[in-house]
PADO-218812 format. One record per residue (C-alpha): x, y, z; residue in three letters; residue number from 0. Coordinates in steps of 0.25 Angstrom, whole numbers. Example, Ala and Ser with C-alpha at 12.3 -4.5 7.8 and 13.67 -1.06 7.14 Angstrom:
# PADO-218812
KEGU     xx     yy     zz  code  pos
KEGU     49    -18     31   ALA    0
KEGU     55     -4     29   SER    1
//
This chain:
# PADO-218812
KEGU     xx     yy     zz  code  pos
KEGU   -198   -164   -240   MET    0
KEGU   -183   -162   -235   LYS    1
KEGU   -183   -149   -241   ILE    2
KEGU   -194   -144   -233   ALA    3
KEGU   -187   -150   -220   LEU    4
KEGU   -175   -142   -223   ILE    5
KEGU   -183   -130   -227   ILE    6
KEGU   -192   -130   -214   PHE    7
KEGU   -177   -132   -204   PHE    8
KEGU   -170   -120   -212   ALA    9
KEGU   -183   -112   -209   LEU   10
KEGU   -184   -117   -196   VAL   11
KEGU   -169   -114   -194   PHE   12
KEGU   -171   -101   -199   LEU   13
KEGU   -182    -96   -191   LEU   14
KEGU   -180   -103   -177   VAL   15
KEGU   -164   -101   -176   VAL   16
KEGU   -162    -87   -177   PRO   17
KEGU   -174    -84   -166   ARG   18
KEGU   -167    -93   -159   LEU   19
KEGU   -153    -86   -159   ILE   20
KEGU   -162    -71   -156   MET   21
KEGU   -168    -80   -144   ALA   22
KEGU   -154    -86   -139   PHE   23
KEGU   -148    -71   -141   LYS   24
KEGU   -160    -65   -133   ALA   25
KEGU   -158    -76   -122   TRP   26
KEGU   -142    -71   -121   LYS   27
KEGU   -145    -57   -120   MET   28
KEGU   -153    -59   -107   LYS   29
KEGU   -146    -54    -94   GLY   30
KEGU   -136    -44   -101   LYS   31
KEGU   -134    -31   -100   ASP   32
KEGU   -142    -23   -109   ALA   33
KEGU   -134    -15   -121   PRO   34
KEGU   -140     -1   -123   THR   35
KEGU   -136      4   -136   PRO   36
KEGU   -148      9   -139   HIS   37
KEGU   -149     23   -136   LYS   38
KEGU   -164     23   -131   ALA   39
KEGU   -164     12   -121   SER   40
KEGU   -152     15   -115   ARG   41
KEGU   -155     24   -103   LYS   42
KEGU   -168     14   -100   ARG   43
KEGU   -157      2   -100   ILE   44
KEGU   -148      7    -93   GLN   45
KEGU   -157     12    -81   ALA   46
KEGU   -160     -3    -79   GLY   47
KEGU   -175     -1    -84   LYS   48
KEGU   -183    -11    -92   LYS   49
KEGU   -182     -9   -106   THR   50
KEGU   -186    -17   -120   LEU   51
KEGU   -178    -17   -131   LEU   52
KEGU   -186    -20   -141   TYR   53
KEGU   -177    -22   -156   PHE   54
KEGU   -185    -23   -169   TYR   55
KEGU   -184    -18   -182   THR   56
KEGU   -194    -11   -192   PRO   57
KEGU   -195    -23   -202   SER   58
KEGU   -197    -35   -193   CYS   59
KEGU   -210    -42   -193   GLY   60
KEGU   -209    -46   -178   ALA   61
KEGU   -205    -32   -173   CYS   62
KEGU   -220    -29   -179   LYS   63
KEGU   -225    -39   -171   MET   64
KEGU   -218    -34   -159   GLN   65
KEGU   -220    -19   -162   GLU   66
KEGU   -235    -18   -155   PRO   67
KEGU   -230    -26   -142   ILE   68
KEGU   -217    -15   -141   ILE   69
KEGU   -227     -3   -142   GLN   70
KEGU   -237     -8   -132   ARG   71
KEGU   -226    -10   -123   VAL   72
KEGU   -219      2   -126   ARG   73
KEGU   -230     10   -124   LYS   74
KEGU   -232      4   -108   ARG   75
KEGU   -216      5   -107   TYR   76
KEGU   -211     18   -117   PRO   77
KEGU   -198     19   -109   SER   78
KEGU   -195      3   -109   ALA   79
KEGU   -197     -3   -123   VAL   80
KEGU   -186      2   -135   PHE   81
KEGU   -188      0   -149   LYS   82
KEGU   -174     -2   -155   ILE   83
KEGU   -175     -5   -171   ASP   84
KEGU   -164    -16   -174   ALA   85
KEGU   -162    -12   -187   SER   86
KEGU   -158      2   -184   GLN   87
KEGU   -152      1   -169   ASN   88
KEGU   -143    -12   -171   ARG   89
KEGU   -133     -9   -161   GLU   90
KEGU   -146    -10   -151   ALA   91
KEGU   -150    -23   -157   ALA   92
KEGU   -136    -29   -159   ALA   93
KEGU   -134    -26   -144   SER   94
KEGU   -145    -35   -140   TYR   95
KEGU   -142    -46   -150   GLY   96
KEGU   -154    -42   -158   VAL   97
KEGU   -155    -53   -168   MET   98
KEGU   -169    -51   -173   GLY   99
KEGU   -180    -42   -168   VAL  100
KEGU   -189    -41   -162   PRO  101
KEGU   -180    -42   -150   PHE  102
KEGU   -183    -38   -137   ILE  103
KEGU   -173    -34   -127   ALA  104
KEGU   -178    -34   -111   PHE  105
KEGU   -169    -27   -102   ILE  106
KEGU   -170    -23    -88   GLU  107
KEGU   -158    -18    -78   ASN  108
KEGU   -149    -15    -90   ARG  109
KEGU   -151    -31    -94   THR  110
KEGU   -157    -38   -103   ILE  111
KEGU   -166    -46    -96   VAL  112
KEGU   -173    -53   -109   LYS  113
KEGU   -173    -51   -124   ALA  114
KEGU   -181    -58   -135   ALA  115
KEGU   -182    -57   -149   ALA  116
KEGU   -195    -61   -157   GLY  117
KEGU   -209    -54   -154   VAL  118
KEGU   -212    -52   -138   GLN  119
KEGU   -223    -52   -131   ARG  120
KEGU   -229    -39   -125   GLU  121
KEGU   -232    -46   -112   SER  122
KEGU   -217    -50   -111   ALA  123
KEGU   -211    -36   -116   ILE  124
KEGU   -221    -30   -106   GLU  125
KEGU   -217    -41    -94   GLY  126
KEGU   -205    -35    -95   PHE  127
KEGU   -206    -21    -95   LEU  128
KEGU   -219    -22    -84   ALA  129
KEGU   -210    -30    -73   LYS  130
//
């Protein structure tokens, strides 16, 4: 019984704590100037336009769930949504404090309005870009 309880708390710790750390880091990013190491999005960010940076990796299971949502939004807002492979563009990922993927940075007026780790609803993404 004691071993089962120890295993349970270890699993909870291993699953919950990293998510809490990522959520805290995302919360800390809010209101900061948006870094521009990613060349493709640099002009749009510097122009102060609404921009969405979607960080992913090809091997990420949650990213595969997020992908169809990003593709639908990208069809409606092709110049506002940028996909960044965090495993290939580590400098951009590090500048946004990405610790896990999927990670989305919502940028407006050269400022990070919101950053979110984990799969995001289409309505939340669409709501930001449509305002």
